Structure formats: structure tokens, C-alpha cells
C-alpha positions in Angstrom: 46.0 67.7 -27.3 43.6 65.0 -26.2 40.1 65.1 -27.8 37.0 63.3 -26.7 34.0 63.6 -28.8 30.4 63.6 -27.4 28.3 62.5 -30.3 24.6 63.7 -29.8 23.5 64.6 -33.5 22.9 68.3 -33.7 24.1 68.7 -30.0 27.4 67.0 -30.5 30.6 68.7 -29.2 34.3 68.2 -28.2 36.1 68.0 -25.0 39.5 69.4 -25.5 42.2 68.5 -23.1 45.9 70.1 -23.0 48.2 71.9 -20.9 48.1 75.6 -21.4 44.8 75.6 -23.2 43.2 78.2 -21.1 45.2 80.7 -23.2 43.6 79.3 -26.2 40.1 79.5 -25.1 39.1 82.4 -27.5 40.4 80.6 -30.6 38.8 77.4 -29.5 35.4 79.3 -28.7 35.5 81.0 -32.1 36.0 77.8 -33.9 33.2 76.0 -32.1 30.6 79.0 -32.2 31.3 80.7 -35.5 31.3 84.4 -36.2 27.7 85.3 -35.4 28.5 85.0 -31.7 29.6 88.6 -30.4 29.3 88.6 -26.6 30.8 86.4 -24.1 29.8 86.3 -20.3 32.5 84.7 -18.2 30.9 83.3 -15.0 33.3 82.5 -12.3 33.7 82.3 -8.5 35.5 84.9 -6.5 38.5 82.5 -5.9 38.8 80.9 -9.3 38.2 84.3 -11.0 41.0 86.0 -9.1 43.4 83.5 -10.5 42.1 82.7 -14.0 39.5 85.1 -15.3 42.1 87.5 -16.6 43.6 84.9 -19.0 40.2 83.7 -20.1 39.0 87.3 -20.6 42.1 88.3 -22.7 42.0 85.2 -24.7 38.3 85.7 -25.6 38.9 89.4 -26.4 41.6 88.4 -28.7 39.2 86.4 -30.7 37.0 89.4 -31.0 34.5 88.7 -28.5 32.9 91.5 -26.2 33.6 90.0 -22.8 31.6 90.6 -19.5 32.5 89.0 -16.2 30.2 87.8 -13.4 31.3 86.5 -10.1 29.6 84.3 -7.6 30.4 83.2 -4.2 32.4 80.1 -3.3 30.8 77.0 -2.3 27.4 74.8 -3.0 25.1 77.3 -1.0 25.6 79.7 -3.9 24.3 77.3 -6.5 20.7 78.8 -5.8 17.8 80.3 -7.5 18.8 83.6 -5.7 22.3 83.6 -7.6 20.7 82.5 -10.8 18.4 85.6 -10.6 21.2 87.8 -10.2 22.8 86.4 -13.2 19.6 86.7 -15.2 19.6 90.4 -14.4 23.1 90.9 -15.5 22.5 89.3 -18.8 19.4 91.3 -19.3 21.1 94.5 -18.5 23.9 93.9 -21.0 21.5 92.8 -23.7 22.9 89.3 -24.2 21.4 87.7 -27.2 20.5 83.9 -28.0 23.5 83.9 -30.4 26.0 84.9 -27.5 27.6 82.6 -25.1 28.0 82.0 -21.4 31.5 80.7 -20.4 31.6 78.7 -17.2 35.0 79.0 -15.7 35.4 77.2 -12.4 34.2 74.1 -10.6 31.1 72.2 -10.5 29.2 74.9 -8.7 30.0 77.4 -11.3 29.3 74.9 -14.3 25.9 73.9 -12.9 24.8 77.4 -12.1 26.0 78.8 -15.4 24.6 76.0 -17.3 21.3 76.3 -15.8 21.1 80.0 -16.6 22.2 79.3 -20.1 19.5 76.6 -20.4 16.7 79.0 -19.4 17.6 82.5 -20.4 16.0 83.4 -23.6 15.0 79.7 -23.7 18.6 78.7 -24.3 21.9 80.3 -25.2 25.2 78.8 -25.9 27.4 77.4 -23.3 31.1 76.7 -22.8 32.5 74.8 -20.0 36.0 75.6 -18.6 36.5 73.4 -15.6 39.2 74.2 -13.2 38.8 71.5 -10.5 39.4 67.9 -11.1 35.9 66.7 -10.3 34.5 69.3 -12.8 36.9 68.2 -15.4 36.1 64.6 -15.2 32.4 64.7 -14.5 30.2 67.8 -14.2 31.3 69.7 -17.1 30.4 66.9 -19.4 27.0 65.6 -20.2 24.7 68.6 -20.0 23.1 68.2 -16.6 22.6 71.6 -15.1 20.9 72.7 -12.0 20.6 74.8 -8.7 20.0 73.5 -5.3 17.0 73.9 -2.9 17.2 73.8 0.8 15.1 70.5 0.7 17.4 68.7 -1.9 20.4 69.1 -4.3 19.9 69.6 -7.9 16.2 69.4 -7.8 15.6 72.4 -10.1 17.5 72.1 -13.4 17.5 71.2 -17.2 19.6 69.3 -19.6 21.6 71.7 -21.8 24.7 70.4 -23.7 27.5 72.7 -24.0 29.0 73.8 -27.4 32.5 73.1 -26.2 34.5 71.7 -23.0 37.9 73.3 -22.6 40.1 71.4 -20.0 43.5 72.7 -19.1 45.1 70.4 -16.4 47.5 73.1 -15.4 44.6 74.8 -13.5 44.7 72.0 -11.1 48.0 73.2 -9.7 46.0 76.0 -7.7 43.6 73.5 -6.1 43.6 73.0 -2.4 44.5 69.4 -1.5 41.0 68.8 -0.4 39.5 69.8 -3.7 42.0 67.6 -5.5 40.9 64.7 -3.3 37.4 65.4 -4.0 37.9 64.8 -7.6 40.0 61.7 -7.1 36.9 60.1 -5.1 34.8 60.8 -8.2 37.4 59.2 -10.5 37.2 56.1 -8.4 33.5 56.1 -9.2 34.2 55.7 -12.9 36.4 52.7 -12.2 33.8 51.0 -10.0 31.0 51.6 -12.5 32.7 50.8 -15.9 36.5 50.0 -15.9 38.5 47.9 -13.5 41.7 48.9 -15.1 41.1 52.5 -14.3 40.1 51.6 -10.7 43.4 49.6 -10.3 45.3 52.5 -11.9 44.0 55.0 -9.5 44.5 52.8 -6.5 48.0 52.1 -7.4 49.0 55.6 -8.4 47.3 57.8 -5.8 50.5 59.7 -4.8 51.5 60.4 -8.5 48.0 61.7 -9.2 48.2 63.8 -6.0 51.4 65.3 -7.5 49.6 66.0 -10.7 52.3 64.2 -12.8 51.4 65.0 -16.4 51.7 61.4 -17.5 49.2 60.3 -15.0 46.7 63.1 -14.5 46.1 63.9 -18.3 45.2 60.3 -19.0 43.0 59.9 -16.0 41.0 63.0 -17.1 40.8 61.7 -20.7 39.6 58.3 -19.6 36.9 59.6 -17.2 35.5 61.9 -20.0 35.6 59.1 -22.4 33.5 56.9 -20.1 31.0 59.6 -19.4 30.8 60.6 -23.0 30.0 56.9 -23.9 27.2 56.7 -21.3 25.7 60.0 -22.3 25.7 59.1 -26.0 23.6 56.0 -25.2 21.1 57.9 -22.8 21.3 61.7 -22.9 18.3 62.3 -20.6 19.0 59.7 -17.9 16.3 57.3 -18.4 18.3 54.1 -18.3 22.0 53.5 -18.5 23.1 57.0 -17.6 21.9 56.4 -14.0 24.9 54.4 -13.5 26.9 57.7 -13.0 25.0 58.2 -9.8 26.9 55.6 -7.9 27.4 57.0 -4.4 25.1 59.9 -5.2 21.8 58.7 -3.4 23.4 58.9 0.1 25.9 61.6 -1.0 23.3 64.0 -2.1 21.4 63.3 1.1 24.4 64.0 3.2 24.8 67.5 1.3 21.2 68.5 1.8 21.2 67.4 5.6 24.1 69.6 6.4 22.8 72.5 4.0 25.8 72.2 1.6 28.3 73.4 4.2 30.2 70.3 5.5 31.2 68.4 2.5 32.7 68.9 -0.8 30.6 67.1 -3.5 33.2 64.4 -4.0 33.6 63.9 -0.3 29.8 63.3 0.0 29.9 60.9 -2.9 32.8 59.0 -1.3 30.7 58.4 1.7 27.8 57.5 -0.5 30.1 54.8 -2.4 31.0 53.3 0.8 27.4 53.1 1.8 26.4 51.6 -1.5 29.1 49.0 -1.3 27.9 48.1 2.1 24.3 47.7 0.9 25.4 45.6 -1.9 27.5 43.4 0.3 24.4 43.0 2.8 22.2 42.1 -0.2 24.5 39.4 -1.2 25.4 41.3 -4.6 29.0 42.1 -3.9 31.8 39.9 -2.5 33.4 41.3 0.9 36.8 41.4 -0.9 35.5 43.7 -3.5 33.9 45.9 -1.0 37.2 46.0 1.0 39.1 47.0 -2.3 36.5 50.0 -2.8 36.7 51.2 0.7 40.6 50.9 0.7 40.9 52.9 -2.6 38.7 55.6 -1.0 40.8 55.6 2.2 44.0 55.8 0.3 43.0 59.2 -1.2 42.6 61.0 2.1 40.5 61.2 5.3 36.8 62.1 4.9 35.1 64.7 6.9 33.3 63.1 9.7 29.5 62.3 9.3 28.6 60.8 12.6 26.9 63.8 14.1 24.2 63.8 11.4 21.1 62.4 12.4 20.3 59.3 10.4 16.7 60.2 10.2 17.6 63.6 8.5 19.7 61.5 6.0 16.9 59.0 5.4 14.4 61.8 4.8 16.8 63.4 2.4 17.3 60.1 0.5 13.5 59.9 -0.2 13.3 63.6 -1.4 16.1 63.0 -4.1 15.3 63.2 -7.7 16.2 59.6 -8.2 13.0 58.6 -6.2 10.4 56.9 -8.5 7.0 55.7 -7.0 8.2 56.5 -3.6 11.4 54.2 -3.8 15.0 55.3 -3.8 17.1 54.2 -6.4 20.6 52.9 -5.5 23.4 52.1 -8.0 25.1 49.0 -6.4 28.4 47.3 -7.5 28.2 43.8 -8.3 32.0 43.7 -8.8 34.6 46.5 -9.7 33.7 47.5 -13.2 30.1 46.4 -13.2 27.1 47.8 -11.3 23.3 47.4 -11.1 20.5 49.9 -10.4 18.1 48.7 -7.7 14.9 50.2 -6.1 14.2 47.2 -3.9 16.6 48.1 -1.0 14.9 47.2 2.2 15.0 50.4 4.5 16.5 48.2 7.3 19.5 47.5 4.8 19.9 51.3 4.2 19.9 52.0 8.0 22.3 49.3 8.8 24.7 50.5 6.2 24.5 54.1 7.3 25.1 53.0 10.9 28.4 51.4 9.9 29.7 53.6 7.3 28.9 57.0 8.9 29.9 55.8 12.5 
């Protein structure tokens, strides 16, 4: 088992990574929560629940939890206040108490939605993240950012709420559609660009092995990405400084998702388009060498073909960029690469440069 610690004083927790760990969820949960926790609510999507919910429920039951299951629809559009309201009602009807736990079993949509409800129900109940997609395993399940979407913007309504435990079983990736796996690999490239040149090179040189989920490649990739995020979150839990580097590709990425009402792109795909745009912006501002920009775009292209974005009005994207939660004093913040492994946060990107980058990247 690989273990990554997230050290946040009283909110510290562990990320456990091991093949077959889903069947040990109950034991891991009991160790993390103690004996006071009586009830566990497993929140999952229809697709993921049909595959993995039974194993999770049985494991929790063996550890003497009274288990309830709640299912949401598949896709970003179900990460909404309406879905959250349904889950609130479910918890109230079953008299879930503050000492009980919500278990998020699924991808980033499930993790964000369940985390938001855990943060706000009774002003906070315990949360365990059990991510089953690569993107959730390396990113959204770690760090305590929870949210729901609004038609005018992604993740505009949310809260910071750290989990008590993250349980990652790489075996769950075997059921992922290839497109979902690609979305996670795009997000992994992000970590290499912002913090680790060696990781970037390892991904770029081993895409096919990663796509085949070879244990010697996928396990270390997950652990390294989690370690990078843990180190950043430990320095800046509330995203007032360093943690903003994790938003590389997200300024344009979130805008693409909002402009298409969360129906065209998987999150990782939108971020991939956003990373390409940010790299072009950095190049046009004289911050990034053309060879580095080409390496980033080549790595993204090697993972797989992205959904087309050339039918989206640039005015819609531009409007969404300026409604994003990363806007301060009316200025959008971009995470721009200076070289692979090092980035800067800039709020002085001229609108003309943004438009020029969008025109090239989204053509």
C-alpha cells in the first residue's frame, strides 16, 4: 500500500492507494473514524453504483456501519443545488447525525457534490472520498474543495471541507471508458507542467503503458500526483496563494464547460483545451519558449483527440471567463507556464491576447 499524508493539523488525513482496497473500505473507515460513527451514506452515480456500490456497502457493513445508499445521475449537470437538495432530504429522513459519515464513491461529480453536502449538512459531517476515476483519484478527491455548479459558472457555490480519509483502488480504473481515462491523463499532465518536469516526461513517454493501466506505471502516477497536491494544499489550504497553481488550464476550461452547459466536455478535456490556451498565452507574452509550448501540446495530443470546440462563440467563452470564481477586481487570473515544471499566476493578460489564443487553440 502507498500512503500519502495530508498534514493540516486537526484536519490531517491519509490517502491510501492499493489494489483491492475497495474491499477493505469498512476497515479503513473504522480506523479513521473511530467507534462513534454508526451510519454511513454511500453516494454514487447510477453507473458507478451498479458496478462498485455492492462491494463498498458490504465492506462497510462488515465494519458495523449501518449503511444507506443514494444515487445521482451521471454527468456534470447533476452537480447541482437540485441534486444537493435531494440528498439533504435523504439525510434528514434517515436521521443522519454529525458523528456519521458520507462516503463519496465515484468520480469528481460525486465527490464534489457529496463533499458539498457533507460540508453544509448540520454544519459539517465526516466525509470519506473513494474516487473511481483517474481524474478524481489524482485531483478532485484530495484537498477539500467541494462545490456544485450554477448555469452561469462552474463550482461557484461551494465550501472547503477536508475528508477524513481518501481510499484509492486503482483496480476500479479497469471499468472506465477510454475517454474517461484520457480525461484523467490530461489532468496528470497538468501536475507535470506546474511542478515536476520528470513526471511530465514520464507521462509523455509512457502514454500507452498508462492507457493499459500497467500497475508499475499507474500506481506511481497516482501517488506522485497526490503527493504534489498534498504538498501544495499543506502550504495553502484555502487557495489564497500557491494553491492557485493547481488551476492551470482551468480558467478557459471552466469557461468551456459553462458555455456548453456541462454537456460537451469531460472536465479533463476542457482543462486540456485550457492548458493549450494558457500555453499559447504564455508564449505570446514572451514567458514561454515555443519549444516548451510545443512539448505541452504534443503531450496532450498523444493522449487522444479532444472534442471539438470551434462551434462555441468566443464571446460566450470570454463572458464565462470573467464570471469565474478566479476573477478578482474584474480581472481573470491565468496560471501560465514559464517552463515545464514552473508556472506563474498572472492577472495582466491583455484581452487581445486571450482572444488570439482562443482563436488558434479552439479552431
